[in-house]
N, C-alpha and C positions, 0 to 999 in steps of 0.2 A: 575773447580777451578784453581787458581794459586798455584802451588806446588813447594816445594823444595824436591828433592828426595835424600835420603841417603842410599847407598848400595854399596857392594863391590864384593862378589863372584858370581858364576853362579846361585846360588839359587835366587838372587835378580833380575836377568835379565828378567824373564817372567813378573813380576809385572811392571817393567819400561815400557816394550813393551806394556802391556795392558793399562796402563794409557795414553800413547801416542795415542793408537788406539781409546781410549774412548774420545779423544779430549781435555784432560786436558793440560793446559799450564804449561810447566816445564822450567822456566828460568834458573834454576841452578841444577846441579847434584853434590852431594858431595860423594867422594869415598876415600878410604885409598890410601896412596902413592904407587907408583910402587915398586914392591919387586923383589929380585933375585929369579929365579925359575929354578928347575931342576939341573942336574949335572953341566951344564955350568954356572949356576948362572947368567943367562942373565936377566937384568932388564926388567920386564914385567908388562904391564898395567893390572889392574884387569878387569874382564869381564864386570862389569857395566860401567867402563870408556870406554872400547872399544865400547860397545853398544851405549852409549850416544854420543860419537864422531861421530859414523856412522850415527846417527840421526840428527846431526848438533846441538847438545846441548852443552852448556857451562859446563865445568867440573872444579871443584877445588878439591885439595887433601891435605888439611891441616894436618900436622903431629900432631898438638894439636888443640883442639877446645875450651877448658874450658876458658882459659884466652886470647884467640886470638882476639884482638880488631879489626883487619882488617876484619876477618871473620864475626864477630858480626855486624860490620857496613854494610857489604855486604848483610847479611840476612835481617837486619832491613830495608835497602833500597828497597829490593824486597817486603817486607811485605806479605809473602805467606799466603794463606787461611789455608793451612795445610802443615806440614812437614811429608812426608811418609818415614818410616824407615824400611828397610828390610835387615837384616844381614849386617849392616854397620860395626859393630865391635868396636864401640866406645860408651861410656856412655855419653848421652847428658847432658850438664850443665843446671842448673835451668833457666838461661836466655833464652836458646833455647826452653826449654819446655813451657815457658810462652809466647813465641813470636806469634805463629799463632792463628787466630780466632778459628779454629776447633781443635787446639792442634797438638801434634806429634803422629802420628798413626803408630803403629808397626804391622807387620805380624810376629806372633810367631808360630813356627811349633810344636804345641802341643795343647791339649785341656786343657787350663789353668783352675784351678790352678795346674794341673798335669804337672810335668817336667818344672818348672821354671829354667832358667839358660842357659848355653852356648851350650849344646849338647842334645837338646830334642829328635831329631830324632834317634840318636845313642842309647840313653838309652831306648827309647820305644821299639826298636827292641831287644836290649840286655836283657831286662827284660821279653821278650817273650809275650809282649802285642799283642792282636788280632786286635786292632785298635788304631789309634791316630787321628790327625787332624790338622787344622789350626785355629788360633784365631787372629782376629784383635782387637787391644786394644789401649787405650790411655796411652801413656807413662807417668810415674811419676818418682820420684827419687828412689823408691824402685826397687828391682830386679824383673821385670816381675810381678809386683803387681797391675798394673793399671786397671781401669775399662774395662770390656769386651764390645766390640761392636757387632761382629758377630763371629760365629763358624761354622765349617764344620767337619764332621767325615770322615776319610779315613781308609779303611781296610788295615791291614798288612798281606800279604800272608805268609803262613807258611815257605816258603823258601826264602822270599824276604830279601835282604840285605839293610843296611842303605843307601848305595850308590844308590840303585835302588829307595828306598823310597824318597830320596832327590828330585829326578826328578819329582816324582808324586806330592809331596807336593808343590814344586815350581810351577808346572803347575796349580794345583788346587787352589793355594792361590792367583794367579793373578786376576781372576774374582771376588774372595771374596773381595779383596781390592777395586776394581772398584765399587762393590755393596755397600761396606761400605761408600765410599765417597758420593755416590748418596743418601744413607740413611741419612747421616749427612747434606747434602745440603737441603733435603726436610723435615728434622727433623723426619723422620719415624724410624730412628735408634737412640736409646737412650742408653747411657753408663750404664752398670750394674756392681756394685761392685763384685769383686771376692769373692767366698765363701772361708771361712777358713777351710772348710772340704776338705779332699783329696789333700792337698798341698803336693807336692813332688818336688825334685830338680834333675837337670841334670847337674852336674858339668862338667867343661872342662875335656876332656880326657887326661890321662897320659899314657906314654909308658907302664908302668907296668899293666895297665888295660888289656893289651893283653896277659899277662902271663897266661898260662893254669894251673889251679890248679886241678889236677886229683883227689887228695885226698879229696878236699873240695867241689867239684861240680860234680853233676851228668852229664851224657852225654848231656841231653837236655839243661842244663844250659851253658855248654861249647859251644854247637852248636849255641845257641841264642847269646851269647857274640861274637862269631866269626862273625855272621851275622851283629850284631850291630856295630862292630868295623871295618867295611870296609869303606874306604880303609886303615884307620889308627886308632889304632895301630895294627890291625889285630889279629892274634893268634900265639903265639910262646911258645916254651919250650926249653929243652936242650936234647941232645943225646950225650952221652960220653963226656960231658963237653963242647960241641959245641952248639951254637944257632941253633935251629931247628924250622923253620917257617912252619906253616900249611896254605897253600893258599886255599885249598878246603877240606871240610870235610862233613860227613853226619852221621846221627844216624844209629846204627846197632842193629839188634836183636841177642841176645846172642845165641839163639837156632839155628838160621839160619847159624851162622858163626862157630858153634861148639866150642864156647868159653869154656875155662877151668873154672871149678868152683873154687871159693876162690882166684881168681886172685887179686894181689895187684894193687892199683891205679897207673897208668902209665905203667903197664906191657903191653908189646907188644905181640899180637897174630897174626900170619900169617896164613891165610886160603885162599886157591885157588888163590895164588899170590896176595892177597890183605892184607893191613896192618890195624890192629885194635889196639886201646888202651883202657885199662880198666879205668873206671871212678868210682866216688863214687857211692855207692848203687848197686854195681855189674852191672853197665850199661856200654855200649860199644859205642865207636865212631870210624868211619872209617876215616882214613887219606888218602885222594885221591890224592892231589897234594901238594908236600912238597919242602922244600929247606934247605939243610944242609949248615951250615956256610962254606964259601969258594967254594961252588958248585952252579951250575945253578939250576933254578926251574925245577922240573921234576915230573912225576907221582911216586906214592909210589912204584908201580911195578918196575919201572926202578931203583929206589933207592935200592930196595931189590936185584935186579939182580946184582948190582955192589958191594954188600957187602958179605963177607963170610957167609955161612949158619949158623944160630944160633948166629951170632955176635951181633945182635940187640935184646935186651931183655927188656929194660925199658926206659921210657922217664921221664924227670924231675930230 
């Protein structure tokens, strides 16, 4: 097929590479504009742009697309068979949705209708799901409501973080898109309306999503949210009024760590030079690698060695 490819971050790179390897013609790649990155705030091209330029493809980066007459003229002149959209980061306008013969085809990293929205991978992990997947779908004006083309299921390992799952879903989703296009070409794949049963949403993450609520959440909930919110917003609380980031944590058995009974949520328990925090339901979590505001990242054991004995009692 003749395709226009819309994508921006690392997640969208494997699909672009797979479409090229499958022999599709891609006269145009659309990506978001270059953005400042890191402490230096150096203007950096998004990963999809870098990949496309390395492959000799033409790239455009419109700041706006809805009422962009020049961009519309460019796409209409190409007359693509399909527009493939993977983590582009823009809502496509009606004129663009109606342009290609086979429609605008999106790779969404969940088993729709579960986790419609901007952060499906993070919320699947944060909610403790045992599996998720990818869906190829036809885009329409609603938020991830379009007809389903193909789906694949991917297991979520008990200790897997969202950052690790991103890589798996990006890699597995690439051949799914190739298969989808082949099915549309020979009409073996037919769109199926989404069920209205099991609809859930995965809203864009907020910094406060990373705040640890020891009183309101059991240890396994805090652990799953930490896994889901990697690399951002992570997991944090306060210690003596200072921000306290937990970079690594694990679940703990109260009997094994000789935890005191009746501990209040957020209460710290030190056992065998290890640091534990009480959570809701008399459950416990181990804080393995931490960072106190104004200090470098370190193991909890190193933090305890640098503090007066008994000076640390409670988080939050």
